[in-house]
C-alpha positions in Angstrom: 313.9 194.1 104.7 311.4 196.1 102.8 311.8 193.8 99.8 311.3 190.8 102.1 308.1 192.3 103.6 306.8 193.2 100.2 307.4 189.6 99.0 305.8 188.1 102.1 302.7 190.3 102.0 302.2 189.9 98.2 298.6 190.6 97.6 298.4 188.0 94.8 299.3 185.3 97.4 297.1 186.4 100.3 294.0 187.9 98.6 291.6 187.0 95.9 292.0 188.4 92.4 291.5 192.2 92.1 291.5 192.7 95.9 294.3 194.8 97.5 295.3 195.5 101.1 294.1 199.0 100.6 290.6 197.7 100.0 290.7 196.0 103.4 291.8 199.0 105.4 289.4 199.7 108.3 287.2 202.8 108.0 284.5 204.5 110.0 281.9 202.4 108.2 283.5 199.0 108.4 286.3 197.3 110.4 288.4 194.6 108.8 291.0 192.3 110.3 294.5 193.8 110.3 297.7 191.7 110.5 299.1 193.9 113.3 296.1 193.0 115.5 297.8 189.6 116.0 300.7 191.1 117.9 298.2 191.5 120.8 298.1 187.7 121.1 301.7 187.4 122.3 301.5 189.5 125.5 298.0 188.2 126.0 299.4 184.6 125.9 301.9 185.6 128.6 299.0 187.0 130.7 297.0 183.7 130.2 300.1 181.7 131.3 300.4 183.8 134.4 296.6 183.5 135.1 297.1 179.7 134.8 299.8 179.7 137.5 297.5 181.7 139.8 294.5 179.5 139.0 296.4 176.3 139.6 297.8 177.6 142.9 294.8 179.1 144.5 291.8 177.4 142.8 292.8 174.0 141.3 295.1 172.9 144.1 292.6 173.5 146.9 289.9 171.6 144.9 292.3 168.7 144.4 293.1 168.6 148.1 289.4 168.7 148.8 289.0 165.6 146.7 291.8 164.0 148.7 294.3 164.1 145.8 297.7 164.2 147.3 301.0 165.4 145.8 302.5 161.9 146.0 304.4 161.0 142.9 305.7 157.6 141.8 307.6 155.5 144.2 311.1 156.9 144.8 314.1 154.8 143.9 316.4 153.6 146.7 319.3 156.0 147.2 322.4 154.7 145.5 325.4 157.0 144.7 326.8 154.9 141.9 323.5 154.5 140.0 322.6 158.1 140.6 325.9 159.2 139.1 325.2 157.0 136.0 321.7 158.4 135.8 322.6 162.1 136.0 325.9 162.1 134.2 325.8 159.3 131.6 322.4 157.8 130.7 318.9 157.4 131.9 318.5 154.2 129.8 321.6 152.0 130.3 322.2 149.4 127.6 322.7 145.7 128.4 326.5 145.9 128.6 326.4 148.8 131.1 323.7 146.9 133.1 325.9 143.9 133.4 328.9 146.1 134.5 326.8 147.7 137.2 325.5 144.3 138.3 329.0 143.1 138.9 330.0 146.4 140.6 327.1 146.4 143.0 326.4 142.7 143.3 322.8 143.3 142.3 320.9 141.3 139.7 320.2 143.0 136.4 316.4 143.1 136.9 316.8 145.0 140.2 319.0 147.6 138.4 316.5 147.9 135.6 313.8 148.5 138.1 315.9 151.2 139.9 316.4 153.1 136.6 312.7 152.8 135.8 311.7 154.1 139.3 314.3 156.9 139.0 312.9 158.0 135.6 309.4 157.9 137.0 310.5 159.9 140.0 310.9 162.9 137.7 307.4 162.6 136.5 304.7 165.0 137.9 302.4 164.0 140.6 298.6 163.3 140.3 298.0 166.7 141.9 300.0 168.5 139.3 298.2 166.6 136.5 294.8 167.4 138.1 295.6 171.1 138.2 296.7 171.2 134.6 293.5 169.4 133.5 291.3 171.7 135.6 292.9 174.8 134.0 292.3 173.5 130.5 288.8 172.3 131.4 287.9 175.8 132.7 289.4 177.7 129.7 287.8 175.3 127.1 284.4 175.6 128.9 284.7 179.4 128.9 285.7 179.8 125.2 283.1 177.2 124.1 280.4 178.9 126.0 281.4 182.3 124.7 281.7 181.0 121.1 278.3 179.1 121.2 276.6 182.2 122.6 278.1 184.4 119.9 277.6 182.0 117.0 274.0 181.1 117.7 273.2 184.6 116.4 275.6 184.3 113.4 274.0 183.4 110.0 277.0 181.4 109.0 276.4 178.9 111.7 273.1 177.8 110.0 274.3 178.3 106.4 278.0 178.0 105.9 277.7 179.8 102.5 277.5 183.0 104.5 281.2 182.5 105.2 281.9 183.4 101.6 279.1 185.8 100.5 280.7 189.3 99.9 284.1 187.9 100.8 286.5 189.4 101.8 284.5 192.6 102.5 283.0 191.2 105.7 283.1 193.5 108.7 284.9 192.3 111.9 282.8 192.8 115.0 284.3 193.3 118.5 282.9 190.0 119.7 284.4 188.1 116.8 287.8 189.9 117.3 287.8 189.1 121.0 287.0 185.5 120.4 289.7 185.1 117.8 292.5 186.8 119.7 291.7 185.0 122.9 291.8 181.6 121.3 295.0 182.4 119.4 296.6 183.7 122.7 295.6 180.5 124.4 297.2 178.3 121.8 300.4 180.4 122.0 300.4 179.8 125.7 300.0 176.1 125.1 302.9 176.2 122.7 305.1 177.8 125.3 303.9 175.7 128.3 304.2 172.4 126.3 308.0 172.4 127.2 307.2 172.7 130.9 304.1 170.6 131.1 303.8 166.9 131.5 305.8 165.2 128.7 303.9 162.5 126.9 304.6 160.2 124.0 302.8 162.3 121.4 304.8 165.5 122.3 305.9 165.9 118.6 302.4 165.4 117.3 300.9 167.9 119.8 303.7 170.3 118.8 302.6 170.0 115.1 299.0 170.3 116.2 299.7 173.6 118.0 301.7 174.9 115.0 299.0 174.0 112.6 296.3 175.6 114.8 298.3 178.8 115.2 299.0 178.9 111.5 295.4 178.3 110.6 294.2 181.0 112.9 296.8 183.5 111.6 296.0 182.7 108.0 292.3 182.9 108.4 292.5 186.2 110.3 294.8 187.9 107.9 292.6 186.7 105.0 289.5 187.7 106.8 288.3 184.0 106.9 287.3 184.6 110.5 283.8 183.3 110.0 284.9 179.8 109.1 287.6 180.1 111.7 285.1 180.6 114.5 283.2 177.4 113.4 286.5 175.4 113.6 287.4 176.7 117.0 284.0 176.0 118.5 283.8 172.6 117.0 287.2 171.6 118.6 286.5 173.1 122.0 283.3 171.0 122.5 285.0 167.6 122.9 288.1 169.0 124.7 285.8 170.0 127.6 284.8 166.3 128.1 288.3 165.1 127.7 289.7 167.3 130.6 286.6 166.5 132.7 287.2 162.7 132.3 290.9 163.1 133.2 290.0 165.1 136.4 287.5 162.3 137.4 290.2 159.8 136.9 292.7 161.6 139.1 290.0 162.0 141.7 289.4 158.2 141.5 285.8 158.7 140.5 285.9 155.6 138.2 282.3 155.4 137.0 282.2 159.1 136.3 285.5 158.9 134.5 284.3 156.0 132.3 281.0 157.7 131.5 282.8 161.0 130.5 285.3 159.1 128.5 282.6 157.3 126.5 280.8 160.7 125.9 284.1 162.2 124.9 285.0 159.4 122.5 281.5 159.5 120.8 281.6 163.3 120.5 285.2 163.4 119.3 284.7 160.9 116.6 281.4 162.3 115.5 282.6 165.9 115.3 286.2 165.3 114.1 285.6 162.5 111.6 282.0 163.3 110.8 281.0 167.0 111.2 284.4 168.4 110.5 284.8 167.0 107.0 281.1 167.2 106.1 280.5 170.7 107.5 283.9 172.5 107.6 285.9 170.9 104.7 282.9 170.9 102.5 282.5 174.7 102.8 286.2 175.5 102.6 286.9 173.2 99.6 283.6 173.3 97.6 281.4 176.2 98.6 284.3 178.7 98.7 285.5 177.4 95.3 282.0 178.0 93.8 281.5 181.5 95.4 285.0 183.0 95.7 287.3 180.8 93.7 290.8 179.5 94.6 293.9 181.7 95.0 297.4 180.8 96.5 296.7 181.3 100.2 293.3 179.5 99.8 295.3 176.4 98.9 297.6 176.8 102.0 294.6 177.3 104.2 292.9 174.1 103.0 296.2 172.1 103.2 296.4 173.1 106.9 292.8 172.1 107.4 293.5 168.7 105.8 296.6 168.3 108.1 294.3 168.9 111.0 292.0 166.1 109.7 295.0 163.7 109.6 295.7 164.4 113.2 292.0 163.9 114.0 292.2 160.5 112.3 295.3 159.5 114.3 293.7 160.4 117.6 290.4 158.7 116.7 292.4 155.6 116.0 293.9 155.8 119.5 290.4 156.2 121.0 289.0 153.3 119.0 291.9 151.1 120.0 291.3 151.9 123.7 287.6 151.1 123.3 288.3 147.8 121.5 290.7 146.8 124.2 288.2 147.6 126.9 285.4 145.6 125.1 287.8 142.6 124.6 288.6 142.6 128.3 284.9 142.9 129.1 284.0 139.9 127.0 286.7 137.9 128.7 285.2 138.7 132.0 288.4 140.2 133.3 287.4 143.9 133.3 284.6 146.3 133.2 283.8 147.0 129.5 284.6 150.7 130.0 288.0 150.1 131.6 291.4 150.0 129.9 294.5 149.2 131.8 296.7 151.8 130.2 296.6 155.0 128.3 298.3 154.9 124.9 300.0 158.2 125.7 301.2 157.2 129.2 303.7 159.4 130.7 304.6 156.9 133.4 306.5 153.8 132.4 304.8 150.5 132.9 306.0 148.3 135.8 304.7 145.5 137.9 303.1 146.6 141.1 304.9 143.8 142.9 308.2 144.7 141.3 307.9 148.4 142.2 307.1 147.6 145.8 310.1 145.2 146.1 313.2 146.8 147.6 316.5 146.6 145.7 318.1 143.3 146.6 321.7 142.1 146.1 322.2 139.0 143.9 323.1 136.8 146.8 320.1 137.8 148.9 317.2 137.4 146.4 316.5 136.5 142.9 313.8 138.7 141.3 311.9 136.9 138.6 309.3 139.6 137.8 309.3 140.8 134.3 307.2 144.0 134.5 304.2 142.7 132.6 301.8 141.9 135.3 300.4 145.4 135.8 300.8 149.0 134.8 301.5 152.2 136.4 299.9 154.1 133.5 299.0 157.7 133.2 295.3 156.9 133.0 294.3 153.6 134.5 290.8 154.0 133.2 291.9 154.5 129.7 291.1 158.1 129.2 292.7 159.3 126.0 294.8 162.2 127.0 294.7 164.8 124.1 295.3 168.6 124.1 293.0 169.9 121.0 
């Protein structure tokens, strides 16, 4: 174990040339980041998760009820013992052969059975009330961390000149404000990592999982390396657009359509301008070019920048989704079918699409009714206003 730890904490990997861990030990004159400080993030993540449960129960839920958001989920499927047994014990997505067998057994047409399975799958999805509470919690936390970070950074010289992130590196003292900001953000992302398995499941679950891993790895790397100055800029930059995202989702759940559309447009513009504009021009420029000129590369420097570039790839993917939503909305607006700011379905919908008419039609035996709906006339999407549902 000692050999493994010595290999992992190899100074030639983590630190610039001629710098040792002994050089970065905290003294009475200066405090430097210590790897063991990060252990605090794990119990703090648990505390944040518990605070979230209390917040959602006693603050977010009353607010939702005050906005007349009810805990009604998707329409429930008609009780049927045979189909329920297949759903719970065999498959939630029966193939064509099984559908035909069930059709003969129940004397129902295939379309009715498909609709039953779709309604049954949607029945396990969270209600609008649950989604509103989740978004309100994230909105509140992002607003708090962004406000704290902005207040702290406006006094920091590296906000106005990013070269200060590398002057006298790595012998840059760690202030209590900077330490608090870093550990709080890291704990929050650890809590998101844990709660992702219990939160609303969406299509980009794997991508968000990679995002959380990359974010935690970035924050850990930058803290251990004492790259906390550039780390604070990255965190504050990301929190800015996340606030508008969660606000637009809350407006959508509260059926405040115009406010939702306005917030989504503001979010889209801010997201693309910061993640595709400011991030590469401001952040990647200083980590790749300015740090090379002032400090020079070393092994963990390469890892740090690869993680930042991975984050940029995720930014590009999400920006593509936002632009696709906007183009779809504009196309519908030109056709005179929809408000230019509306989109019929979120690209990360967590509720399966189905015709409104189809979902409201009770299950009918073959002999009683022939259902011709095909599930393409409408949507039961996660965000009917087209709010792109990210977690940054």
